[in-house]
Backbone as a ProteinNet text record, in pm:
[ID]
protein_1_A
[PRIMARY]
MQAALLAVVAGLLLAGCATVAGPQNQVAGVARAAPNPDPFEPLNRALFSLGLGLDRAVARPVATAYRRILPRPVRHGVHNALQNADEPMVAINDVLQGRFGAGARTLVRFATNTTVGVVGVFDPAAKAGLSHHDNSFASTLGRYGAPPGPYLYMPLLGPLNVRGAIGGAVDYVADPVALANYSGAATVNVARTSLSLVDERAEAEREINALFVSATDPYATVRSVFLQSEAASGAEPVLEALPDMPAAPTETPAPPTTPKVEPSPPPSSAPPS
[TERTIARY]
1003.3	882.3	902.1	957.3	979.1	1084.2	1191.7	1294.1	1237.6	1154.3	1094.9	1005.6	927.3	840.8	921	1029.1	1113.7	1176.7	1217.2	1277.8	1177.6	1053.6	951.8	925	910.7	883.5	998.4	1122.8	1238	1241.5	1205.5	1199.1	1094.6	979.9	875.4	919.7	993.5	1041.8	1137.7	1229.5	1324.1	1251.6	1153.5	1078.5	1000.8	944.5	871.2	961.8	1083.2	1176.3	1214.2	1235.6	1269.8	1154.1	1031.7	915.2	899.5	914.8	888.4	1007.6	1126.5	1245.4	1272.3	1174.3	1186.2	1260.1	1277	1352.2	1289.3	1153.7	1092.1	1135.9	1190.7	1237.6	1385.5	1453.5	1597	1637.2	1542.2	1575.9	1560.1	1668.9	1663.3	1575.2	1502.2	1420.6	1285.3	1254.2	1125.1	1045.2	918.7	834.7	822.7	837.9	830.8	686.4	668.1	534.9	498.1	370.8	327.1	342.7	405.2	424.4	290.2	283.1	162.9	154.8	47.8	41.9	17.8	-20.3	-51.4	18.5	152.1	223.8	206.8	165.3	148.3	0.1	-77.2	-221.8	-262.9	-205.3	-248	-226.5	-110	-82.8	-174.8	-195.2	-281.7	-425.6	-473.1	-609.8	-623	-519.7	-524.6	-525.3	-443.5	-439.8	-570.6	-630.6	-759.9	-867.9	-869.2	-965.9	-942.4	-813.4	-781.3	-828.4	-807.3	-848.3	-999	-1075.3	-1220.9	-1264.9	-1199.2	-1234.5	-1205.7	-1089	-1055.7	-1148.9	-1189.6	-1279.4	-1415.2	-1467.1	-1597.3	-1590.1	-1479.4	-1469.5	-1427.6	-1345.1	-1287.5	-1314.3	-1263.5	-1261.2	-1400.6	-1488.1	-1621.5	-1701.2	-1705.6	-1778.2	-1723.7	-1590.6	-1531.4	-1568.1	-1556.7	-1591	-1739.2	-1824.8	-1968.1	-1996.2	-1933.8	-1951.7	-1896	-1786.4	-1725.6	-1821.4	-1886.2	-1980.4	-2105.1	-2148.5	-2270.9	-2248.8	-2132.7	-2107.6	-2071	-1982.9	-1936.1	-2019.6	-2070.6	-2144.9	-2051.9	-2112.6	-2035.2	-1935.5	-1972.5	-1873.2	-1750.2	-1768.8	-1654	-1567.4	-1630.1	-1553	-1478.3	-1541.7	-1475.3	-1354.4	-1366.1	-1253.3	-1138.9	-1171.8	-1068.8	-999.9	-1079.4	-1021.9	-927.4	-967.6	-881.7	-750.8	-759.2	-639.1	-543.3	-596.9	-512	-447.6	-524.7	-472.3	-363.8	-384.6	-285.5	-153.9	-161.1	-39.3	40.6	-22.9	47.2	114.4	84.3	132.1	284.3	360.3	506	564.7	511	561.3	521.7	403.6	361.9	459.8	497.6	590.3	726.6	774	902	900.8	792.8	784.9	766.2	698.1	691.7	831.3	915.9	1052	1134.4	1120.9	1196.5	1161.6	1040.5	996.9	1025.2	1092.4	1125	1012.2	907.3	792.9	807.4	900.3	935.1	822.9	751.6	641	529.6	497.9	396.9	440.9	570.4	622.4	611.4	642.1	632.1	488.1	395.5	253.9	204.5	252.3	211.6	259.6	382.7	434.1	357.7	321.3	240.1	103.1	48.1	-82.2	-71.7	35.7	54.3	68.6	148.4	167.9	37.8	-37.7	-163.6	-264.5	-284.1	-384.9	-342.2	-211.4	-164.9	-187.7	-174.7	-188.7	-331.8	-370.8	-503.4	-611.8	-582.1	-681	-683.2	-613	-612.6	-570.6	-438.8	-374	-445.3	-507.8	-565.2	-710.1	-772.9	-914.7	-997.1	-961.8	-1024.4	-928.1	-982.1	-902.3	-911.6	-859.3	-861.6	-773.2	-670.3	-580.9	-655.7	-750.7	-827.2	-908.8	-963.5	-1040.7	-951.8	-822.6	-728.1	-669.3	-719	-672.5	-562	-526.8	-421.8	-488.4	-536.7	-606.5	-507.9	-557.3	-471.5	-453.9	-338	-315	-234.8	-261.1	-191.7	-56	38.3	167	232.9	319.8	382	514.8	591.7	718.8	698.9	585.5	554.5	546	483.1	477.6	616.2	698.9	835.9	912.9	897.7	962.2	914.1	782.1	728.7	778	798.6	847.1	983.7	1064.8	1198	1206.8	1092	1091.8	1083.1	1062	1051	921.2	925.4	802.2	713.9	583.6	493.8	517.8	564.9	587.4	459.2	468.4	351.9	245.3	125.3	11.6	22.9	-12.5	-11	-141.7	-178.8	-292.3	-249.1	-270.5	-233	-357.9	-385	-501	-500	-616.4	-640.9	-583.4	-488.6	-433.4	-493.8	-535.4	-600	-503.8	-549.5	-466.2	-358.1	-244.2	-134	-38.7	69.2	172.9	305.5	410.4	537.9	589.7	576.5	622.7	544.1	413.2	331.9	369	403.6	442.5	573.8	670.1	798.5	778.6	701.4	676.7	605.8	506.9	435.7	524.6	616.1	707.9	802.4	852.1	941.9	867.6	744.6	666.9	644.1	626.4	598.3	721	837.6	956.7	1022.1	993.2	1056.6	963.5	843.8	746.5	797.4	815.6	867.6	777	647	555.5	572.7	587.2	605.8	742.5	842	977.7	999.6	904.7	920.6	931.2	1025	1051.9	990.8	887	823.8	755.9	711.6	647.6	516.3	501.2	378.7	376.9	490.4	494.4	450.9	494.8	458.5	307	245.1	98.7	27.3	75.1	13.2	27.3	143.9	164.4	74.8	59	-30.4	-174.2	-215.2	-351.3	-372.7	-272.6	-284.2	-300.1	-216	-223.9	-358.7	-403.4	-529.7	-646.8	-645.5	-753.6	-753.5	-635.7	-627.8	-694.6	-667	-730.1	-881.7	-927.9	-1071.5	-1135.5	-1071.3	-1124.7	-1136.2	-1031.7	-1035.2	-1140.9	-1156.3	-1258.9	-1399.3	-1418.6	-1549.6	-1582.2	-1481.3	-1503.9	-1534.9	-1482.4	-1498.6	-1615.9	-1700.2	-1807.4	-1900.2	-1946	-2038.5	-1974	-1849.9	-1782.6	-1759.3	-1722.8	-1698.9	-1827.8	-1937.4	-2066.5	-2109.2	-2094.1	-2132.8	-2046.6	-1919.9	-1827.6	-1863.4	-1911	-1936.4	-2078.8	-2164.4	-2305.7	-2317.2	-2251.4	-2268.2	-2141.5	-2045.4	-1917.6	-1927.6	-1912	-1910	-1776.2	-1668.7	-1535.8	-1481.1	-1507.8	-1466.3	-1317.3	-1233.7	-1089.1	-1054.8	-1107	-1077.1	-1133.9	-1249.3	-1310.4	-1224.1	-1179.4	-1093.8	-964.5	-905.6	-781.4	-803.7	-912.6	-941.2	-963.5	-1039.6	-1065.2	-933.3	-847.7	-720.8	-631.2	-616.4	-527.9	-580	-712.3	-768.7	-748	-761.1	-738.4	-594	-500.8	-360	-329.9	-388.9	-365.2	-426.7	-542.9	-608.2	-531.3	-477.3	-402.6	-271.8	-214.6	-92.6	29.5	18	127.1	181.9	308.6	368.8	449.8	443	525	672.5	742	882.3	965.1	1057.5	1148.1	1239.7	1254.3	1338.6	1461.3	1565.6	1686.7	1657.7	1734.1	1716.1	1747.8	1671.5	1698.6	1828.8	1893.5	2015.5	1987	2081.4	2065.9	2081.8	1998.4	2010.8	2141.5	2202.7	2328.3	2303.2	2409.2	2397.3	2372.4	2281.4	2251.3	2373.5	2398.2	2510.8	2460.1	2545.2	2507	2531	2430.5	2443.7	2470.7	2568.5	2598.3	2478.9	2463.9	2354.4	2380	2275.7	2297	2350.5	2436.6	2493.1	2382.4	2398.3	2299.3	2337.3	2239.8	2262.7	2239.2	2336.2	2317.1	2195.4	2121.7	2000.4	2036.3	1989.2	2018.5	1902.9	1933.6	1831.4	1799.6	1675.8	1643.6	1685.4	1741.8	1786.7	1665.5	1671.5	1556.6	1533.7	1412.7	1384.5	1443.2	1483.1	1538.8	1433.8	1480.5	1389.9	1345.9	1217.5	1165.1	1150.5	1193.1	1178.1	1274.6	1235.7	1327.4	1436.2	1552.1	1660.7	1624.4	1671.2	1641.7	1744.8
865.4	795.9	644.9	591	448.6	403.3	481.2	445	447.4	546.1	554.7	435.1	393.5	277.6	152.9	132.3	15.3	19.5	140.2	150.9	116.1	162.6	130.3	-18.2	-79.3	-221.5	-301.8	-262.4	-331.6	-320.7	-202.6	-186.4	-274	-287	-374.6	-519.6	-558.9	-694.9	-726	-634.7	-656.4	-661.9	-572.2	-573.3	-702.8	-752	-877.2	-993.4	-995.1	-1101.9	-1097.8	-975.3	-962.8	-1005.5	-989.3	-1021.7	-1172.2	-1243.8	-1387.5	-1465.9	-1408.9	-1481.2	-1455.7	-1479.8	-1456.2	-1567.6	-1555.1	-1657.3	-1794.2	-1802.5	-1932.4	-2011.2	-1945.2	-2014.4	-2048.2	-2007.1	-2024.1	-2126.5	-2173.3	-2266.9	-2406	-2483.1	-2617.4	-2705	-2794.1	-2888.7	-2835	-2708.3	-2649.9	-2631.2	-2669.9	-2657.1	-2510.1	-2482.3	-2345.1	-2294.9	-2175	-2116.9	-2071.3	-2086	-2042.2	-1891.7	-1840.8	-1696.1	-1625.2	-1507.3	-1425.2	-1368.9	-1401.3	-1350.3	-1200.5	-1137.2	-993.2	-922.7	-921.7	-856.3	-705.3	-646.8	-501.4	-462.8	-542	-520.9	-379.3	-317.2	-180.8	-83.2	-92.1	-6	-40.7	-170.1	-212	-166.7	-173.6	-128.4	22.8	97.7	242	270.6	197	215.5	168.2	65.3	16.7	123	188.3	296.4	411.7	444.7	549.4	510.1	382.7	336.1	340.8	306	315	459.1	553.1	693.4	741	702.3	740.9	674.9	551.8	483.2	552	587.9	655	793.2	864.9	1001.6	1011.3	916.3	930.9	808.6	693.1	577.7	530.7	516.6	466	562.3	693.1	783.8	785.6	783.2	782.5	653.5	539.2	412.2	406.5	460.7	462.2	547.8	666.5	751.6	683.5	615.3	543.6	437.7	366	261.8	322.1	437.3	498.2	568.9	630.7	710	620.9	525.8	441.7	314.7	283.3	157.6	38.7	-75.6	-195.9	-231.3	-226.3	-262.1	-171.9	-42.1	48.6	12.4	-12.6	-51.4	-181.4	-272.5	-399.1	-376.7	-285.7	-254.9	-190.5	-100.6	-38.2	-143.8	-234.1	-341.7	-428.7	-459.7	-540	-468.5	-336.5	-262	-255.1	-236.4	-233.4	-370.2	-473.6	-609.1	-637.8	-589.8	-610.8	-540.6	-423.9	-351.1	-425.6	-515.5	-592.8	-717.8	-755.4	-881.2	-892.7	-785.8	-802.2	-839.8	-781.9	-817.7	-958.8	-1001	-1140.7	-1233.8	-1201.2	-1285.3	-1291.4	-1178.3	-1175.7	-1269.7	-1266.6	-1353.3	-1500.4	-1524.2	-1660.5	-1716	-1634.9	-1678.6	-1694.4	-1599.4	-1608.8	-1734	-1783.2	-1904.1	-2031	-2016.3	-2133.3	-2182.8	-2103.3	-2141.8	-2073.6	-2126	-2059.8	-2069.4	-2180	-2191.8	-2092.3	-2077.8	-1979.9	-1838.4	-1809.6	-1677.4	-1646.9	-1745.9	-1726.8	-1703.4	-1781.2	-1763.3	-1625.7	-1577.9	-1446.3	-1336.4	-1349.7	-1248.7	-1250.4	-1369.5	-1377.7	-1315.2	-1341	-1281.3	-1128.6	-1078	-932.6	-872.5	-934.7	-881.1	-885.6	-993.3	-1006	-900.3	-887.2	-793.9	-648.4	-620.7	-483.6	-436.8	-528.1	-492.1	-515.9	-641.4	-675.5	-628.6	-634.6	-596.9	-450.6	-366.6	-219.8	-188	-203.2	-181	-254.5	-365.6	-450.7	-424.4	-328.3	-303.1	-426.6	-497.2	-624.7	-739.5	-859.1	-972.4	-1087.6	-1068.1	-1177.8	-1294.9	-1269.2	-1378.4	-1483.6	-1441.3	-1538.3	-1628.6	-1571.8	-1653.8	-1752.6	-1721.5	-1812.9	-1912.6	-1912.3	-2008	-1957.6	-1829.3	-1772.3	-1685.9	-1751	-1678.5	-1613.9	-1513.7	-1440.4	-1522.3	-1509.7	-1565	-1462.4	-1456.8	-1363.3	-1419.6	-1330.9	-1367.4	-1241	-1254.6	-1138.3	-1178.6	-1076.8	-1105.7	-1164.2	-1136.5	-1201	-1353.6	-1397.1	-1540.7	-1595.1	-1513.9	-1557.6	-1577.1	-1485.4	-1501.7	-1628.6	-1651.2	-1771.2	-1896.9	-1888.8	-2001.6	-2047.4	-1952.4	-1985.3	-1992.8	-2004.9	-2036.1	-1918	-1796.6	-1680.6	-1690.3	-1674.1	-1682.5	-1561.4	-1574.2	-1460.9	-1342.3	-1366.8	-1256.5	-1209.1	-1109.7	-1062.2	-999.4	-1000.6	-939.2	-787.5	-721.5	-574.6	-526.1	-404.2	-341.1	-203.5	-177.9	-52.2	18.9	142.1	216.8	223.2	201.3	201.7	79.8	9.6	-111.2	-237.5	-227	-339.4	-429.8	-551.8	-643.8	-708.2	-732	-801.2	-846.9	-910.4	-946.5	-884	-906.8	-841.9	-888.7	-1019.5	-1069	-1005	-986.5	-921.8	-775.7	-707.6	-567.2	-552.5	-637.5	-631.5	-668.2	-773.3	-812.8	-706	-641.7	-533.3	-415.9	-383.8	-272.4	-304.6	-428.8	-468.7	-467.7	-520.2	-517.4	-374.4	-283.6	-143.5	-75.8	-93.6	-22.3	-90.6	-221.4	-293.8	-314.8	-258.8	-279	-221.6	-305.2	-252.5	-147.8	-162	-63.1	71.2	71	196.8	258.8	173.9	224.6	272.9	244.4	287.8	439.6	486.2	629.5	683.6	762.4	822.2	950.4	1029.6	1154.7	1130.7	1194	1178.3	1052.8	986.3	861.8	883.8	995	1020.2	1034	1105.4	1122.5	990.3	909.5	778.9	690.3	693.1	609	651.6	781.4	829.9	790.7	806.9	769.8	620.3	540.8	395.5	353.8	410.6	375.2	417.9	537.9	586.6	502.1	472.4	391.6	249.7	196.1	62.5	59.9	163.9	169.7	182.2	267.8	286.9	159.5	95.8	-25.5	-137.5	-155.2	-261.5	-231.4	-105.1	-72.2	-92.7	-56.6	-75.3	-223.4	-303.3	-446.3	-516.2	-463.3	-527.2	-473.3	-390.8	-326.4	-428.3	-525.1	-622.9	-705.5	-750.1	-831.4	-751.6	-624.9	-542.3	-522.5	-493.4	-474.9	-602.2	-717.3	-844.1	-875	-836.5	-866.6	-790.4	-666.3	-580.8	-590	-664.2	-668.2	-726.7	-840.2	-908.7	-910.8	-829	-831.8	-747.8	-810.6	-735.5	-664.8	-723.3	-661.5	-662.5	-557.7	-558	-585.9	-531	-551.9	-698.7	-764.8	-906.8	-990.2	-950.8	-1023.3	-1014.4	-894.7	-876.5	-956.6	-949.8	-1024	-1173.6	-1225.2	-1367.2	-1413.4	-1335.3	-1371.4	-1374.1	-1274.9	-1268.4	-1386.9	-1416.9	-1525.5	-1659.2	-1678.7	-1804.5	-1816.4	-1703.7	-1706.2	-1740.5	-1682.6	-1711.5	-1858.4	-1912.6	-2053.4	-2144.9	-2107	-2190.4	-2189.2	-2072.2	-2063.3	-2138.9	-2145.1	-2220.5	-2159.7	-2035.5	-1967.7	-2057.4	-2045	-2125.6	-2237.1	-2356.7	-2465.6	-2428.9	-2451.6	-2413.2	-2504.2	-2442.8	-2522.5	-2603.7	-2728	-2816.8	-2857	-2893.5	-2942.9	-3075.6	-3104.1	-3230.8	-3346	-3452	-3564.9	-3633	-3692	-3766.5	-3887.3	-3912.7	-4028.2	-4154.5	-4254.2	-4375.9	-4448.3	-4500.9	-4573.6	-4704.2	-4749.9	-4875.4	-4989.1	-5077	-5187.2	-5276.6	-5312.3	-5402.9	-5544.6	-5635	-5775.2	-5832.2	-5892.9	-5956.4	-6102.7	-6155.7	-6298	-6384.5	-6488.5	-6580.6	-6647.5	-6669.8	-6735.4	-6875.9	-6919.7	-7056	-7161.2	-7258	-7363.9	-7474.9	-7524.8	-7634.8	-7766.3	-7853.7	-7982.7	-8057	-8106.6	-8179.4	-8317.6	-8349.1	-8480.4	-8573.8	-8684.1	-8783.2	-8860.7	-8880	-8957.5	-9103.3	-9157.5	-9297.3	-9391	-9504.6	-9597.2	-9653	-9678	-9734.6	-9875.8	-9912.2	-10050.1	-10157.5	-10269.8	-10377.9	-10448.1	-10484.9	-10553.7	-10704.3	-10754.3	-10898.6	-10977.9	-11092.5	-11174	-11236.7	-11253.3	-11319.1	-11462.2	-11514.1	-11646.2	-11747.1
-794.4	-751.3	-751.4	-862.2	-870.6	-769.6	-753.8	-657.3	-515.8	-485.7	-352.5	-325.2	-427	-410.1	-381	-456.6	-433.8	-296.4	-249.7	-118.1	-7.7	-23	77.7	81.3	-38.7	-43.9	16	-15.6	41.5	192.2	245	389.2	452.8	389.2	441.5	438.2	332.4	323.4	436.5	465	575.6	709.7	726	850.5	867.2	754.8	759.5	794.6	739.4	772.6	918.7	972.5	1113.3	1201.8	1154.2	1234.9	1248.1	1135.7	1140.5	1187.1	1195.5	1237.4	1384.1	1467.2	1610.6	1679.4	1813.5	1886.9	1875.9	1861.9	1857.2	1735.5	1632.1	1513.3	1520.5	1627.3	1634.3	1741	1822	1927.5	1871.7	1873.6	1819.6	1906.5	1841.4	1915	1954.6	1923.1	1957.6	1829.7	1831.5	1712.2	1674.6	1545.9	1497.8	1499.9	1549.4	1550.5	1410.4	1374.5	1243	1231.3	1124.8	1113	1098.5	1155.9	1146.4	1005.2	929.1	791.4	783	895.8	894.3	1011.6	1009.9	1122.3	1122.9	1011.7	1003.8	1014.5	1088.7	1090.8	1130.6	1234.6	1267.2	1149.5	1085.7	970.6	854.1	830.6	721.3	742.6	866.6	893.9	870	907.9	882.9	732.9	657.6	512	448	507.5	457.1	476.6	592	616.1	519.5	497.4	400.9	261.3	226.2	95.9	77.4	183.8	175.2	152	221.5	204.2	62.8	9.1	-128.1	-229.1	-198.5	-290.6	-294.3	-178.3	-174	-239.2	-217.8	-266.1	-411.6	-458.7	-592.3	-679.2	-640	-728.5	-767.4	-671.1	-702.6	-790.3	-758.8	-847.9	-989.4	-1002.4	-1137.6	-1210.7	-1140	-1204	-1241.8	-1155.9	-1186.1	-1308.4	-1316.5	-1432.9	-1558.8	-1544.4	-1657.2	-1711.5	-1623	-1664.9	-1728.5	-1679.8	-1730.6	-1864.9	-1879.9	-2000	-2118.3	-2094.3	-2204.7	-2214.7	-2330.7	-2347.3	-2330.6	-2303.4	-2274.9	-2385.9	-2515.1	-2618.4	-2615.3	-2585.4	-2578.3	-2458.6	-2344.8	-2225.7	-2250.2	-2320.7	-2352.4	-2441.2	-2537.3	-2624	-2547	-2453.8	-2369.7	-2283.9	-2227	-2145	-2228.8	-2351	-2438.6	-2469.2	-2498.2	-2531.5	-2413	-2291.8	-2172.5	-2148	-2170.3	-2153.6	-2256.3	-2379.3	-2484.8	-2451.8	-2389	-2352.1	-2245.4	-2172.9	-2070.5	-2125.4	-2250.2	-2305.1	-2310.4	-2347.6	-2350.4	-2215	-2106.9	-1974.7	-1936.9	-1981.4	-1959.5	-2030.1	-2153.6	-2229.4	-2160.8	-2109.4	-2040.3	-1920.1	-1842.4	-1726.2	-1766.8	-1878.9	-1930	-1954.4	-2020.7	-2052.4	-1926.1	-1832	-1706.9	-1628	-1645.9	-1576	-1654.3	-1770.7	-1850.6	-1936.4	-1952	-2035.4	-2171.4	-2251	-2375.8	-2478.9	-2480.2	-2572	-2540.9	-2411.3	-2371.9	-2405.5	-2386.9	-2418.6	-2568.6	-2650	-2795.7	-2837.4	-2781.2	-2815.1	-2770.5	-2654.1	-2606	-2699.6	-2749.4	-2842.4	-2973.9	-3022.9	-3145	-3120.2	-3003.1	-2968.2	-2965.6	-2905.8	-2898.6	-3037.7	-3122.8	-3258.6	-3337.6	-3322.5	-3396.3	-3353.3	-3222.5	-3173.8	-3190.8	-3188.2	-3206.9	-3350.6	-3444.9	-3587.1	-3634.8	-3644.9	-3696	-3598.5	-3469.6	-3368.9	-3333	-3407.1	-3387.2	-3242.1	-3217.7	-3086.8	-2974.2	-3006.8	-2904	-2872.1	-2939.1	-2912.4	-2942.1	-3047.4	-3081	-3049.2	-3040.1	-2995.9	-3097.3	-3221	-3318.2	-3278.3	-3195.4	-3155.4	-3075.6	-2991.7	-2913.2	-3004.3	-3112.1	-3205.9	-3279.1	-3286.7	-3351.4	-3251.6	-3129.4	-3029.8	-2939.6	-2950.3	-2864.6	-2757.9	-2653.6	-2548	-2452.6	-2380.2	-2284.1	-2157.2	-2097.5	-1964.1	-1884.4	-1756.1	-1669.3	-1627.9	-1608	-1551.9	-1499.6	-1402.4	-1340.5	-1279.9	-1241	-1177.9	-1037.9	-975.5	-848.1	-866.5	-975.2	-1005.7	-1036.7	-1102.2	-1129.4	-999.2	-906.2	-777.5	-707.1	-709.8	-650.1	-719.5	-849.6	-927.9	-880.4	-833.3	-784.9	-633.4	-567.4	-424.8	-332.5	-381.7	-292.4	-211.6	-81	-0.6	-25	0.8	-23.6	68.7	190.1	283.4	347.7	434	508.8	419.1	471	402.4	408.5	297.6	290.9	230.2	263.6	197.9	149.5	20.1	-39.5	-91.4	-47.6	-99.2	-251.8	-309.4	-454.1	-525.8	-462.9	-522.6	-461.7	-333.8	-270	-194.9	-162.6	-83.1	-168.2	-107.6	-172.4	-63.7	-102.2	-7.1	-53.7	24.8	-6.7	-142.6	-169.7	-300	-413	-393.2	-493.9	-511.7	-400.1	-409.5	-485.8	-455	-526.1	-673	-697.9	-834.6	-915.7	-852.4	-921.2	-953.2	-858.8	-882.2	-998.7	-1003	-1112.9	-1244.5	-1246.1	-1370.3	-1418.4	-1322.6	-1359.3	-1420.8	-1357.7	-1404.1	-1524.8	-1545.9	-1657.1	-1774.1	-1770.5	-1876.9	-2008.7	-2112.9	-2240	-2303.4	-2289.8	-2348.5	-2280.9	-2147.4	-2074.8	-2101.2	-2129.5	-2152.1	-2295.7	-2384.1	-2524.4	-2532.3	-2614.6	-2626.9	-2756.5	-2744.3	-2861.5	-2816	-2908.6	-2873.5	-2801.9	-2685.5	-2606.4	-2522.1	-2502.5	-2427.6	-2282.4	-2221.3	-2082.1	-2066	-2157.7	-2151.7	-2168	-2263	-2286.2	-2163.2	-2097.5	-1980.1	-1863.6	-1844.1	-1737.5	-1768.2	-1893.2	-1931.6	-1916.8	-1952.9	-1939.9	-1795	-1706.6	-1564.3	-1505.3	-1537.5	-1485.1	-1535.6	-1664.6	-1721.3	-1663.4	-1635	-1575.8	-1438.3	-1356.9	-1226	-1236.6	-1327.8	-1343.9	-1398.1	-1495.4	-1555.7	-1451.9	-1372.5	-1271.4	-1166.1	-1126.6	-1026.4	-1083.3	-1208.2	-1269.7	-1286.3	-1322.8	-1341.2	-1209.3	-1098.5	-967.9	-887.3	-946.4	-871.5	-805.3	-877.3	-821.6	-711.1	-734.7	-633.6	-506.2	-518.7	-400.4	-322.2	-392.6	-324.1	-253	-320.4	-258.8	-137.6	-144.1	-34.3	91.8	75.2	190.7	243.8	175.9	219.3	359	384.4	511.6	596.6	563.9	637.6	764.2	880.3	1006.6	1024.2	972.3	975.4	833	754.3	612.4	594.1	683.1	667.1	679.2	784.1	804.1	689.8	636.4	526.1	401.1	368.2	250.3	266.5	384.6	408.2	395.2	452.6	447.1	304.1	226.2	87	8.4	32.3	-40.6	-5.5	124.7	166.5	118.9	121.9	71.2	-79.5	-149.8	-294.4	-327.2	-249.9	-271.8	-245.3	-135.4	-102.9	-208.5	-262.5	-363.7	-494.1	-529.5	-655.9	-645.7	-525.6	-504.7	-566.9	-619.2	-687.3	-797.4	-827.9	-934.1	-870.2	-926.8	-871.5	-878.7	-770.9	-762	-851.9	-925.9	-1009.2	-917.9	-946.9	-866	-946.7	-870.6	-936.5	-1005	-1110.9	-1179.4	-1084.5	-1088.7	-999.5	-1036.7	-937.6	-964.1	-1053.9	-1143	-1230.7	-1144.5	-1166.9	-1086.1	-1116.1	-1012.6	-1029.4	-1104.8	-1173	-1247.2	-1149.4	-1181.7	-1088.6	-1070.8	-947.7	-918.2	-911.5	-964.1	-962.1	-823.9	-769.3	-637.6	-657.3	-585.9	-603.1	-563.1	-637.2	-605.1	-472.1	-395.2	-264.7	-284.1	-193.7	-207.3	-202.6	-287.7	-291.3	-194.1	-128.4	-33.4	-105.9	-102	-173.6	-120.2	-213.9	-177.9	-126.6	-9.1	53.5	26.3	-38.4	-68.2	58.4	89.7	210.6	195	300.8	296	301.7	233.2	234.9	374.6	409.3	543.7	555.5	676	694.1	666.1	610.2	576.2	703.8	711.4	830.6	810.4	693	666.6	755.6	812.2	897.3	814.1	875.2	801.9	764.6	652	606.4	662.2
[MASK]
+++++++++++++++++++++++++++++++++++++++++++++++++++++++++++++++++++++++++++++++++++++++++++++++++++++++++++++++++++++++++++++++++++++++++++++++++++++++++++++++++++++++++++++++++++++++++++++++++++++++++++++++++++++++++++++++++++++++++++++++++++++++++++++++++++++++++++++++++

């Protein structure tokens, strides 16, 4: 399953590169055309329609029942525990991006909430000043200059781009919590993934309803909101090479001085004696 996902994503990446590297980008002296952010629009629209059908039939009813059955404090505790399980991967991406201090704080936060916070149900680390921050391998790729790539839509996962799809796949297969080997690990991982989808859908209920109230073209609206959000976030600033050290200043010879010429006294006008 994981290998198939990576193969599909890699194929989309290659197709996206072939799409944007057309002849207009290869002719010298000709202005490059802006790449189409949604070259797979027909496929994406079909997947969007499929996603809406799955949402109406499965995701929304389950999320609605989840919100009705579990009181808010319980849902909040589940959300905290799911977020805590993501902290090791956040720390790994912090380190990969050269943010060693943030990575250390994330690990301390994870250790605190896993022990004192009862596997993350409670969040004592936040009260101690160690608040949660998101990070992913997609941000790591952006940190080192990887372009976002074409827009994609995945049923149940929502809008993303190729960089986000690759980053999400790497986060999924390299997650230390998911890779831990213990009795019942497979069951825990399935429950964690399922609960994450339900939790995210339940948390986004109001935003999704507000988004679709006045949208004449829901697909275009979702795409526009996603692309604007990506542009506003600006991804991660790309790491740059160290600047060259300035050369030692060279002494410039002083300009030659012109001897000052004293003006000659005016001739005397007195008559000779």
